C-alpha positions in Angstrom: -46.3 -83.2 4.6 -46.4 -86.4 6.5 -46.9 -87.0 10.2 -44.7 -89.5 12.1 -45.0 -91.1 15.4 -41.9 -92.9 16.5 -41.9 -95.3 19.4 -38.7 -95.4 21.3 -37.2 -97.7 24.0 -38.0 -96.2 27.4 -36.4 -92.8 27.9 -34.3 -92.6 31.1 -34.8 -88.9 31.9 -36.4 -85.7 30.7 -33.1 -84.4 29.4 -33.0 -87.4 27.0 -36.3 -86.1 25.5 -34.8 -82.6 25.1 -31.8 -84.0 23.4 -33.9 -85.9 20.9 -36.2 -82.9 20.3 -33.2 -80.6 19.6 -31.7 -83.1 17.1 -35.0 -83.6 15.3 -35.6 -79.9 14.9 -32.1 -79.6 13.3 -33.0 -82.0 10.5 -33.8 -80.3 7.2 -37.4 -81.2 6.3 -38.7 -81.4 9.8 -41.4 -78.8 10.7 -39.6 -77.3 13.7 -42.6 -76.3 15.7 -44.3 -79.7 15.2 -41.7 -81.7 17.2 -42.9 -83.1 20.4 -41.1 -85.8 22.5 -43.5 -87.4 25.0 -41.3 -88.5 27.8 -43.9 -90.6 29.7 -44.8 -92.7 26.6 -41.3 -92.5 25.0 -42.8 -91.3 21.7 -41.6 -88.7 19.2 -44.3 -86.9 17.1 -43.5 -84.6 14.3 -44.4 -83.4 10.8 -41.9 -83.7 7.9 -41.5 -83.0 4.2 -41.2 -86.5 2.6 -39.5 -84.8 -0.4 -36.5 -83.7 1.8 -36.2 -86.7 4.1 -37.7 -90.1 5.0 -38.8 -91.5 8.4 -35.8 -93.8 8.1 -33.6 -90.7 8.0 -35.2 -89.4 11.2 -34.8 -92.9 12.8 -31.1 -92.9 12.0 -30.6 -89.5 13.6 -32.3 -90.7 16.8 -30.3 -93.9 16.8 -27.1 -92.0 16.3 -27.9 -90.2 19.6 -27.9 -93.6 21.3 -31.6 -94.3 21.5 -33.4 -97.4 20.2 -36.3 -97.0 17.8 -39.0 -99.7 18.3 -41.3 -98.8 15.5 -42.6 -95.8 13.4 -46.0 -94.9 12.0 -46.4 -92.4 9.2 -49.6 -90.9 8.0 
């Protein structure tokens, strides 16, 4: 398992955070209960199985929702 922190462009509202959280939980390989979208800092934190998907896959899913990814950090 890997831990990712994804920095986004500023989120406009709390419902944006919920939209991203819901989409991230839907991705196969993401640990559902690990997903946290921090509205105030515009960050997404989650754990994922690197054998099922990559951080780039997660970034693409977020971008497809219309949000800009600034950078990602994986541990």
